[in-house]
C-alpha positions in Angstrom: 7.4 21.2 -24.4 6.2 17.7 -23.5 5.7 15.1 -26.1 2.7 12.8 -26.6 4.1 10.2 -24.3 4.4 12.8 -21.5 8.2 13.1 -21.7 9.9 16.4 -21.4 12.2 17.8 -24.0 15.4 19.7 -23.9 13.6 23.0 -24.3 11.4 22.3 -21.2 14.5 21.4 -19.2 16.3 24.6 -20.2 13.2 26.7 -19.3 13.2 25.1 -15.9 16.9 25.8 -15.4 16.3 29.5 -16.4 14.0 29.7 -13.4 16.8 28.7 -11.0 19.8 30.7 -9.8 21.7 29.4 -12.8 24.4 27.7 -10.8 25.4 24.1 -10.1 22.9 23.8 -7.3 20.2 24.9 -9.8 21.4 22.4 -12.3 21.2 19.6 -9.8 17.6 20.5 -8.8 16.6 20.5 -12.5 18.4 17.2 -13.1 16.5 15.5 -10.2 13.3 16.9 -11.6 14.0 15.4 -15.1 15.7 12.2 -14.1 13.8 10.3 -16.8 14.8 12.7 -19.6 15.2 10.8 -22.9 18.8 10.2 -24.0 18.3 12.1 -27.2 17.1 15.1 -25.3 20.0 14.9 -22.9 22.3 14.8 -25.9 20.6 17.9 -27.3 21.4 19.7 -24.1 25.0 18.5 -24.1 25.7 19.7 -27.6 23.7 22.9 -27.2 25.4 26.3 -27.5 23.8 27.3 -24.2 26.3 27.0 -21.3 23.4 26.3 -18.9 22.2 23.4 -21.1 25.6 21.8 -21.1 25.8 22.2 -17.3 22.5 20.4 -16.8 23.4 17.7 -19.3 26.7 16.9 -17.4 24.8 16.7 -14.1 22.3 14.4 -15.8 25.1 12.2 -17.0 26.6 11.9 -13.5 23.1 11.1 -12.2 22.6 8.4 -14.8 26.1 6.9 -14.0 25.2 6.7 -10.3 22.0 4.9 -11.0 23.2 2.5 -13.7 26.9 2.5 -14.5 27.4 2.4 -18.3 30.5 3.0 -20.4 28.4 4.7 -23.0 27.8 7.5 -20.5 31.6 8.0 -20.3 31.9 7.9 -24.1 29.1 10.5 -24.4 30.8 12.8 -22.0 34.3 12.5 -23.5 33.0 13.0 -27.0 31.7 16.4 -26.1 34.9 17.3 -24.2 37.1 16.3 -27.1 34.9 18.4 -29.5 35.8 21.4 -27.2 32.2 21.8 -25.9 33.4 22.4 -22.3 34.6 25.9 -21.9 33.9 26.0 -18.2 36.2 23.8 -16.0 33.2 23.2 -13.7 32.0 20.7 -16.3 35.2 18.7 -15.7 35.3 19.2 -11.9 31.7 18.0 -11.5 32.0 14.9 -13.5 35.4 13.6 -14.4 35.9 11.6 -11.2 32.7 9.7 -11.5 32.3 9.4 -15.3 35.9 8.8 -16.2 38.0 7.9 -13.2 35.8 5.6 -11.2 35.1 3.1 -14.0 38.8 2.6 -14.4 39.6 1.8 -10.8 40.8 -1.8 -10.6 41.3 -2.0 -14.3 43.5 -0.6 -17.0 44.6 3.1 -16.6 45.7 3.3 -20.2 42.7 5.5 -21.1 43.8 8.1 -18.5 47.3 8.4 -20.1 45.7 8.7 -23.5 43.6 11.6 -22.3 46.7 13.2 -20.8 48.1 13.3 -24.3 45.1 15.2 -25.8 45.6 18.4 -27.7 42.6 19.8 -25.9 43.4 21.4 -22.5 40.1 20.6 -20.9 40.6 16.9 -21.8 43.9 17.0 -20.1 42.2 18.5 -17.1 39.8 15.5 -17.2 42.8 13.1 -17.0 43.9 14.9 -13.8 40.6 15.3 -12.1 39.6 11.7 -12.9 42.5 10.4 -10.8 40.6 11.6 -7.6 38.8 8.3 -7.9 42.1 6.5 -7.3 43.3 8.9 -4.5 40.1 8.2 -2.6 40.8 4.5 -2.7 44.3 5.2 -1.2 46.1 4.9 -4.5 48.7 7.7 -4.9 50.5 6.0 -7.8 48.0 6.8 -10.5 47.3 10.4 -9.6 51.1 11.2 -9.3 51.9 9.4 -12.5 49.3 11.5 -14.4 50.5 14.6 -12.6 54.1 13.8 -13.6 53.0 13.7 -17.3 51.4 17.1 -17.1 53.3 19.0 -14.4 55.2 21.1 -17.0 51.9 22.1 -18.6 51.6 25.9 -18.6 47.9 26.1 -19.2 46.0 27.3 -16.0 43.3 24.9 -17.1 45.6 22.0 -16.1 47.7 23.7 -13.5 44.8 24.7 -11.3 43.5 21.1 -11.4 47.0 19.7 -10.5 47.1 21.8 -7.4 44.0 20.5 -5.7 44.3 16.9 -7.0 47.8 16.7 -5.6 46.6 18.1 -2.3 43.9 15.5 -2.1 46.3 12.7 -3.1 48.5 13.7 -0.2 45.6 13.9 2.2 43.7 10.8 1.1 46.4 8.4 -0.2 50.0 9.2 0.8 51.6 12.3 2.2 55.1 10.9 1.9 54.5 10.2 -1.8 53.2 13.7 -2.4 56.2 15.2 -0.6 58.6 13.1 -2.8 56.7 14.1 -5.9 56.9 17.8 -5.0 60.6 17.5 -4.2 61.2 16.2 -7.7 58.6 18.2 -9.6 57.4 21.1 -7.5 59.5 23.7 -9.3 57.4 23.0 -12.5 54.1 23.9 -10.8 52.8 27.5 -10.9 53.1 29.2 -7.5 49.3 29.0 -7.1 49.2 25.3 -7.8 52.2 24.6 -5.5 50.5 26.6 -2.7 47.3 24.5 -3.1 49.2 21.2 -3.3 50.9 21.8 0.0 48.0 23.2 2.0 47.5 20.1 4.2 51.2 19.5 4.9 52.9 20.4 8.2 53.9 24.1 8.3 57.7 23.4 8.1 57.3 21.0 5.2 54.9 23.3 3.5 57.2 26.3 3.7 60.2 24.2 2.5 58.3 23.0 -0.6 56.9 26.4 -1.4 60.3 28.1 -1.2 
């Protein structure tokens, strides 16, 4: 539906998404179409029981953050995550770097360590993925510090994120720091996470650290 002011509502957005392939690309197309969606309607999507609605809402949040950075967008995202509304890790991987990590670059990293202590696995995944913002600035210290807090985690929700965030940290920030981290902590990673973390290392180093 469209209200009297000509604004779309959550139902209209969801109907538009239903006409797409139902994936991330579809969500991005719909988000661009409804860039001016009212905050209340976006919230309705975020807290909907429909997985597609939540996907579109998260893309809308990222879109809004890129246009006008606002800590309230981070708070909105984290509130839903802490309430266990994000069953699909894609909702973390699409947004944690920009909504949670990027605003902390150059400031206090305390909020990341607080997220790493969460009882909710998907929130701990957010703490890991958010550190990509630091790795891309050449900072290996923050990603490796968060990884060190969570490396003994048995949840695949966290372990799978550790693998690729560690890989990117070695690639974009410091390969020696990654190697040193894996020498100390690699045995705590699952085999799959360790394989991913070492993908970009020289073959001999990779084989040694996977052994």
